[in-house]
N, CA, C and O of each residue as an XYZ file, in Angstrom:
244
protein
N     -27.525    -13.056    -21.046
C     -28.302    -12.997    -20.255
C     -28.559    -13.150    -18.654
O     -28.332    -12.300    -17.793
N     -29.102    -14.480    -18.484
C     -28.840    -15.459    -17.819
C     -27.975    -15.261    -16.999
O     -28.203    -15.184    -15.792
N     -26.759    -15.137    -17.566
C     -25.206    -15.566    -16.895
C     -24.889    -14.605    -16.339
O     -24.073    -14.672    -15.420
N     -25.495    -13.310    -16.771
C     -25.287    -12.330    -16.062
C     -25.868    -11.786    -14.682
O     -25.385    -11.285    -13.667
N     -27.118    -12.122    -15.128
C     -27.696    -12.377    -13.627
C     -27.545    -13.368    -12.884
O     -28.506    -13.520    -12.131
N     -26.784    -14.076    -12.777
C     -26.420    -15.525    -12.521
C     -25.125    -14.894    -11.201
O     -25.086    -14.944     -9.971
N     -24.245    -14.353    -12.232
C     -23.103    -13.761    -11.596
C     -22.886    -12.826    -10.419
O     -22.042    -12.787     -9.524
N     -24.241    -11.876    -10.821
C     -24.517    -11.026     -9.965
C     -25.268    -11.382     -8.902
O     -25.400    -10.469     -8.086
N     -25.854    -12.488     -8.607
C     -26.547    -13.242     -7.792
C     -25.471    -13.583     -7.060
O     -25.252    -12.817     -6.122
N     -24.685    -14.539     -7.193
C     -23.489    -15.353     -6.770
C     -22.580    -14.420     -6.318
O     -21.999    -14.733     -5.279
N     -22.258    -13.210     -6.885
C     -21.440    -12.118     -5.907
C     -21.690    -11.244     -4.710
O     -21.035    -10.749     -3.792
N     -23.030    -11.283     -5.168
C     -23.619    -10.587     -4.017
C     -23.781    -11.499     -2.417
O     -23.731    -11.044     -1.274
N     -24.021    -13.143     -2.959
C     -24.022    -14.406     -2.232
C     -22.543    -13.837     -1.243
O     -22.615    -13.540     -0.051
N     -21.606    -13.800     -1.856
C     -20.330    -14.110     -1.791
C     -20.031    -12.684     -0.745
O     -19.569    -12.694      0.396
N     -20.336    -11.856     -1.323
C     -19.814    -10.086      0.004
C     -21.056    -10.206      0.845
O     -21.256     -9.230      1.568
N     -21.812    -11.044      0.905
C     -22.610    -11.126      2.300
C     -21.955    -12.358      3.159
O     -22.448    -12.704      4.233
N     -20.850    -12.962      2.617
C     -20.186    -14.118      3.301
C     -18.691    -13.082      4.209
O     -18.272    -13.083      5.367
N     -18.364    -12.458      3.171
C     -17.130    -11.530      4.187
C     -17.308    -10.829      4.991
O     -18.371    -10.340      5.373
N     -16.026    -10.654      5.443
C     -15.726     -9.911      7.037
C     -15.483     -8.881      6.619
O     -14.535     -8.884      5.834
N     -16.385     -7.031      6.980
C     -15.358     -6.142      6.907
C     -14.688     -5.922      8.027
O     -14.795     -6.685      8.987
N     -13.864     -4.778      8.037
C     -13.085     -4.357      9.183
C     -14.543     -3.274      9.731
O     -15.552     -2.858      9.163
N     -13.931     -3.130     11.204
C     -14.320     -2.161     11.833
C     -13.820     -0.635     11.512
O     -12.657     -0.624     11.110
N     -14.278      0.329     11.576
C     -13.850      1.799     11.492
C     -12.605      1.458     12.394
O     -11.602      1.169     11.741
N     -12.492      1.437     13.516
C     -11.051      1.478     13.916
C     -10.142      0.434     13.609
O      -9.061      0.537     14.189
N     -10.278     -0.532     12.864
C      -9.436     -1.227     12.409
C      -9.183     -0.984     11.181
O      -8.090     -1.244     10.679
N     -10.079     -0.499     10.595
C      -9.480      0.442      9.033
C      -8.814      1.544      9.625
O      -7.637      1.218      9.476
N      -8.813      2.550     10.154
C      -8.041      3.512     10.772
C      -6.619      3.209     11.493
O      -5.586      3.838     11.262
N      -6.746      2.171     12.376
C      -5.360      1.574     12.440
C      -4.922      0.879     11.350
O      -3.700      0.766     11.253
N      -5.444      0.502     10.705
C      -4.331      0.128      9.296
C      -4.027      0.996      8.601
O      -2.889      0.846      8.156
N      -4.635      2.072      8.205
C      -4.380      3.332      7.280
C      -3.083      3.957      8.498
O      -1.888      4.246      8.448
N      -3.582      3.948      8.971
C      -2.098      4.732     10.250
C      -0.575      3.960      9.894
O       0.505      4.426      9.532
N      -1.012      2.638     10.165
C       0.072      1.974     10.426
C       0.780      1.923      8.941
O       2.010      1.876      8.909
N      -0.115      1.934      7.461
C       0.458      1.832      6.308
C       1.164      3.096      6.000
O       2.273      3.001      5.475
N       0.630      4.377      6.276
C       0.942      5.419      6.549
C       2.266      5.826      7.114
O       3.086      6.569      6.576
N       2.357      5.232      8.274
C       3.809      5.570      9.137
C       4.907      4.439      7.943
O       6.020      4.714      7.494
N       4.271      3.471      7.766
C       5.447      2.320      6.844
C       6.052      3.506      5.873
O       7.249      3.792      5.847
N       5.154      4.077      5.169
C       5.150      4.437      3.640
C       5.889      5.478      4.297
O       6.267      6.135      3.327
N       6.394      6.125      5.446
C       6.370      7.608      5.462
C       8.566      7.365      5.913
O       9.463      8.155      5.622
N       8.685      6.007      6.657
C       9.431      5.646      6.796
C      10.767      4.701      5.775
O      11.988      4.544      5.808
N      10.126      4.462      5.317
C      10.191      4.008      4.092
C      10.876      4.630      3.193
O      11.891      4.223      2.627
N      10.242      5.782      3.029
C      10.611      6.992      2.122
C      12.164      7.651      2.664
O      13.288      7.740      2.170
N      11.671      7.949      3.648
C      13.245      8.617      4.699
C      14.187      7.734      4.307
O      15.011      8.209      3.525
N      14.356      6.387      4.654
C      15.264      5.752      3.838
C      15.578      5.545      2.708
O      16.780      5.573      2.441
N      14.765      5.313      1.830
C      15.584      5.411      0.496
C      15.878      6.603     -0.032
O      16.658      6.671     -0.982
N      15.154      7.991      0.643
C      15.881      9.221      0.352
C      17.000      9.422      1.323
O      17.536     10.516      1.143
N      17.484      8.780      2.213
C      19.008      8.674      2.969
C      19.750      7.658      2.435
O      20.914      7.872      2.773
N      19.691      6.789      1.861
C      20.345      5.700      0.302
C      20.544      6.923     -0.410
O      21.519      7.594     -0.072
N      19.841      7.326     -1.292
C      20.096      8.155     -2.427
C      20.778      9.111     -1.766
O      21.885      9.097     -2.304
N      20.783     10.002     -0.851
C      21.973     10.728     -0.911
C      23.152     10.727     -0.097
O      23.908     11.698     -0.063
N      23.356      9.599      0.610
C      24.768      8.945      0.648
C      25.038      8.500     -1.148
O      25.890      9.125     -1.778
N      24.581      7.877     -1.526
C      25.009      7.298     -2.594
C      25.350      8.429     -3.638
O      26.291      8.306     -4.423
N      24.398      9.720     -3.597
C      24.773     10.828     -4.835
C      26.242     11.601     -4.141
O      27.098     12.055     -4.901
N      26.400     11.682     -2.552
C      27.484     11.760     -1.992
C      28.931     11.156     -2.546
O      29.881     11.767     -3.035
N      28.740      9.624     -2.274
C      29.819      9.315     -3.154
C      30.345      9.272     -4.464
O      31.500      9.404     -4.870
N      29.143      9.036     -5.122
C      29.468      9.385     -6.917
C      29.639     10.591     -7.016
O      30.081     10.703     -8.160
N      29.583     11.667     -6.545
C      30.313     12.704     -6.835
C      31.525     12.756     -6.125
O      32.220     13.725     -6.432
N      32.074     11.872     -5.113
C      33.273     11.830     -4.814
C      33.946     11.268     -5.575
O      35.134     11.526     -5.769
N      33.385     10.518     -6.059
C      34.430      9.462     -7.257
C      34.542     10.018     -8.161
O      35.676     10.336     -8.517
N      33.289     10.416     -9.009
C      34.026     11.497    -10.230
C      33.918     12.665    -10.399
O      33.447     13.248    -11.376
N      34.657     13.383     -8.779
C      35.278     14.442     -8.950
C      34.679     15.389     -8.662
O      35.284     16.461     -8.632
N      33.573     15.350     -8.414
C      32.557     16.988     -8.159
C      32.651     17.284     -6.752
O      32.095     18.282     -6.293
């Protein structure tokens, strides 16, 4: 039981030393992540489309 209490105390102490993002930083990071995911999705969809056309022409469809 003492080990669990000590773990919680140490965890709390370590969290107090952490620096957290501001609201603006969190929003900006989220926005950048969403844009990157959207661009990467479009890129992968484009490659999939081109490859499906190529495979269709190779297979004779």
